N, C-alpha and C positions, 0 to 999 in steps of 0.2 A: 779724536778718532785722526791717524797720521794721515795725511795728502795721499792722493794715486801722483806716480811719476814715472816715466819713460822707462817702457818694458815690461809694465805689468803691474811691477812691486809698491809698495809706499816709504814715503819720509823718514827713517827712524827715528821713534822714541826717547830714545839719549844717545849721544854719543860713547862707543865703546874703543878705550884707545888700538888704533893703530888698523881701523877698519873706515873704507872713505865711503860713508849713508850714501856716497853719489854713485856707488859698484857697485851695492847690495847684493845679493842672485834674486832673479823675482822671483824664481822658483826653488827650492830647493827638497831633495827627494833622499830619505835614510831606510838603508837596509840593518833591523835592531839587532844587534846579532851575538850571541855569548851569554844568553840569561842563565843555557843552563850546565853553562863551562863557569862561571858566576855562581852557584848552586852547589857543586859540583868541591870546588876549592874552598869552601867550608859549608864539607858533610853534609847539605843541606836539597833536599827532596829538589830536583829539577822545575818543578812548583812554583817555589822557592825566589827563584829566580827570575823565574817572572812575573809572579807579583811586585820583589826588589825592581822590576823592567818601569813601574806606571807611572813614579816618581820621577825617574830620568826622563820619562817622555813629556809629561805634562812642564819639569826642568827645561827641557829643547823649545815647549812651544813657549815660553813666556821671553826665551829669549827670541826667536825669532819673532814676535811682538816686539821688543824691545829693537831686533835692525831694522824692522819695515819692510821682512821677506811677506811678498805676498798671499806665495805657496806654501803650504809644506805638503807634502808626503813619506807614508808610513807603511812601507811592510810589515803588516804585524801578526797574517795567517798564509801559506801559498799553498795553490794547491796539493802541493811535495807532502806539506805536514801529513796530510793524513794518513799518512805515513806513519807515523808518530805513535808511541803505544797506545792506547784505546782510554788507556786511565788519564791522562796528558791528555790528549784531546779533547777530550768532554770539561776535561778543566779549564782550558782555553775557552773553549763555547758559550761556559756557566761565566768566565773571570773577563773576557768583552761584554758579554752582556750587564755585568755590572757596574763595570768600567763608564759605561754607554749611563748606565742610567743613574750615577757619581757622579761623572763629567760633564751629562752634556748644559747643565745652567750658566755653569762659569765659564765651559764656553763662550755662547749666549751672550751671556754679562761682556764679557771680552771683545762684543762685537766679530767673531769668531762663525765663518760657515762652515758646517763640517756635510765632507762626502763621502760617500764610497766606490772602488774599485770592484770589482772581482767578480765569480759566477757568482748565481743564484743558485744550484741546484737542489738537487732534491738532501746533501749530505748537513746547511746546515740547517738548523734550530729557525721551525716560523719565529719563536718568540724572536730569538736573535734581531729576525729581519723585520723580525715590528719594532724593536728598539733602535736599527739602523735608522728607519722609514722616520718613525717620533723623531730623533737628534736633526735628520732633512727637513723637515717641515719647521719643527723650531729656528733653526736659524737659519733657513732658505735668504733671506733676504740680507743676512749678514756683509759689510762689505769687507770689515779689517784686515782679515786675513782667508784663506781659502785650504781649510785642513784637511787634507784626505787619510781615510785607510784602510788602505789595500790587503782588502780580507777575501781568503780561501779565491786569491789575484796568481793568476800567470802569464807570464808576458807569450809567450808562444802558444797560452790558451786566446788569452786579444786579442791575439793574430789571426786565430782557426775563426776564431767568433765575428770576425771585422773579414773575414772574406766570407763566410758562410751567409749576412745580414748584405754580404752586398752580389754572390747569386742565388740569392731569395726573394730578391729586387729586380730581374734581370740586368744588369748590370751590362748593357756590350764588352768582352775583353779591352778592345780601344780606348774605353772610355775611361777603363780602372788607371788611375794616379797616387802622387803621394795622397790629394786632399782627396781622393774616394774612402782611403783608405783612413784615413786620420778623424773622418765626419762616422767613419762607425763602429772609433775604437771606443770604450765604455766611456770615457767624461770626453767627449769631445772637445769641450772650451778648455782646457786643462793646456796650458803654453806644456810646451817639453823643458825637462829642467835643466837650471846650471850648471846645479853642481848639484852629485850622486855623493852621500857622506855611508861609510860601508864599519863597523864597530868589528875588536874585535881581534884583529888580525887576520883576517881574512882576506883576500884579494881573489874575488869573482865577483861578479853579478847575482846570479842564483836564480837567472831568467827571470828579471824584476824590469818592468817596464825596460822591455829590450827594442818597439820602437821610437820609446821618446826620448833613449839616454845615448840614439846619434851623434851627440854631438855635447854629450854632458862632461864636463870637468868631474873629474873623479877621487876622489879621496880617500885611500883608506885608514885605519888608529888600529892600533891595541890595545884601545882602552876597549873590554867586554862594556852592551848595556848598561845594565845596572850601575853601573860606575858613569857615563854619561853624562856633562851635564852642560850647560848653555855658554860656559867659558868656549869645550870642546867645540860645540857648533863656531864659537869667535875664532876660534882658533882653525879651522877648518875655512871661515867666507877668508879670512885673514890669508890663506893658500892661494883660492881660490880667484883672489886679486892679487896675487903675487904673480899669472896667468897669464899667456895672452892669448887668445878665444882668438882662431880667424878661419873656422868654417872651411877649410881647403884653402882658403885662399895662400898668399904669403904676409911675410909684413912689408910694411913699407918701405922703401930703400936699399931693398936687399933685392 
């Protein structure tokens, strides 16, 4: 098992050409976009694109493990996705349930801790929530990587829910600061992403981790999600390592 390094990541298991193992992002977040277009270009149903995206997802997980990335978070289903056709929504609910059953043991064997962020409201099937809880419990003590699935998630909804919780606790207005809000997010332990990747050529955030990505490096790729593989992740990390992160400061010597 790789050992922890400064910044919350892990030492890489393999040497990847062009990547400095000492500067791998500790947390990578991904918007997995383009499943529907991938299917339509092949004359298939949109649901076939979602099915094809499973291979992309778990090849990317393997790539993250190879690099020693400590946290990987993916956008699986947004609060806006309920607006999609009812048959597609039903498919996604069943698909995600079966995916958890198929893959949780595999993730556990690799030392991956699984977590979920998002609203657990009446729209999410109880059976799916049970599968989530089973995966969480099974992998609770794993530390090689934390793999978080954002499901029924919206960045604005997360902030609204945090504010509601703060108000419900009776916190005085003058006591509310960034740390207070952080403690009330869906997963207060989750570090801010260093790198956010979006596939399919779209240049939008789409209500994803709005609080958390304030200083993330953003990388956009034209690759449709079902075609995404670990090498595309490596390319994004190479791009990340070419940038200078100043967090509002200035470059030394300027």
